[in-house]
Structure formats: C-alpha cells, structure tokens
N, C-alpha and C positions, 0 to 999 in steps of 0.2 A: 729739161722739162721743168715746168713750174706748175704747182697745184695751188688752187685758190678755193678757200672754203668760207662761205658767207654765213652770217647769222644775224638775227635781230629783226627780221620782218614780223609782220603781224597785222592785226586789225586795230584801228584807232579811229576815234571820232574826229571830224573836221576841227581844226584848230589845235589838235594834239601834236605830240612829238614822238619820234622813234629814232633809234640810233642803230645803224647797220655797221657791222664789222666784217672785214675780209682779211683772213690770215693767209699769207703766202708761205709756201714751203718748196723744197726742191732746190733748183739752181737760182737762188734768190739774188746772187751777185750779178746776174745778167739782167735784172729787171730795171727798166727805165721808168716810164710813166705808169702810174696806177690810177684807176678811176672807177666810176660807176656809170652804168648805162641802165636804161629802163625800156621796157616794151609793154605797152598796153594792148589789150585785145584789138585786133584789126589794124594796128598801127606798126610803123617801122620802129626798130630799136633806135633810141636816141641817146646822145651823151647827156648826162646829168652834171657831172663834175669830174675833174681829173687833177692830179697833182704830179708835178714832174719830179725826177730824181734830184737828189741833193746836189749832184754834180751839174745839174742844169738849173740850179737856183731854187728848186722846190716850189716853183710858181704854181698857182692854182687857176683853173678856168671853170666857169659855171655856165650852164644854160641860162638864158635870160629869164626863163619861167621860174627858176628856183633861186635867183640871186636875192640875197637878203633874208632868205628863209633856211637855206641849207648851207652847211659848212663841211667841207672835206678836210680831213687831217691825216697825217701819215706818221706812224711811229716806226722809224727806220730800225731801231733796235729790236723791235718785236716783229718786224716785217708785216705790219698790219696797217690797213687803211680803214678809216672810219667815215661814215656819212651821218652827221647829225641833221635831222630833218625836223624843223619846227614849223608851226603854223600850217600844218598839212591841210591840203584841199582834196576834195574828191577826185579831181583831175590828176592828182599824184598817184592814183591807184595804178599799179603796174607790177610786173615782175622786175626786180632790180638785179642786175648782173655786175659782178666785180670783173674788172678787166686789167690786164697787165701786158705791156709790150716789153720786148727785150732787145739786148744788143745784137742778138742774132736775127733781128727782124721777124720775130715770131710773136704771135698774139695768143694769149691765154684767157679763158673765161671761167668764171665760177658756175655753179649749177643753177644759180638764181634763187632769189628769195622773194616771196609774195608780200607786197605791201598793199593793204586795202584801207581806204579812208572812207568812212561812212558820213553821210550828210546829216 
C-alpha cells in the first residue's frame, strides 16, 4: 500500500504561481512513476505531468497545455513530488491529483487539491 498526501493548492490570480507537493508513504520502494493529473468540472481527468523512477532515467512528460509553464520534480530522498506552476491561466482551474504506480501494477491516488485561477 502507498499513501499520497497533497498540499499547496489554493486561489491565485491569472499569471500567478503555485507549488503543489505530494508526499508518499507506505511501500515507497514499490513506486515507479509519480505524477499529477487534474480534473475540471464536467471534464475527464487528464495527465498534467509525470516523472519516471530513477531506475527508468527519471524522465519527465508534460501535457502540451502546460509545457513551458509547469515543472515537475521529484525528491527521491523525501519520497515527494512537486509541481511548480507558473503563468497560471483560468483554464488551469481544476482539482489536482497526485498519482503513483508501482511495481505491483497498482495505481494510487491522493485525495486531490483544488487549484482556482481567477481572471
């Protein structure tokens, strides 16, 4: 079992910045990729960014809509993944979920954190 706890959401004006954090606990040695997804009202959950395990090179992937504005990073010593969000737009408003998949082919999700960008 893996537990994910997010923090850092909130209300920000367009053009502002927020930093999300997600701390993993439990069977952390089984974690492969970690990432962030988001879900806006009436829309499907979508991938924002993910970072692979160090054994897989630690590569990062981003949704086209956030490239150049968001940066994902992973502190393997602290079992934490971060999402630095700059130049926020109203369309970035959503609930952001931390995600991890494991060597046991399991998926884990955080409880979600609300990000609201006002115009």
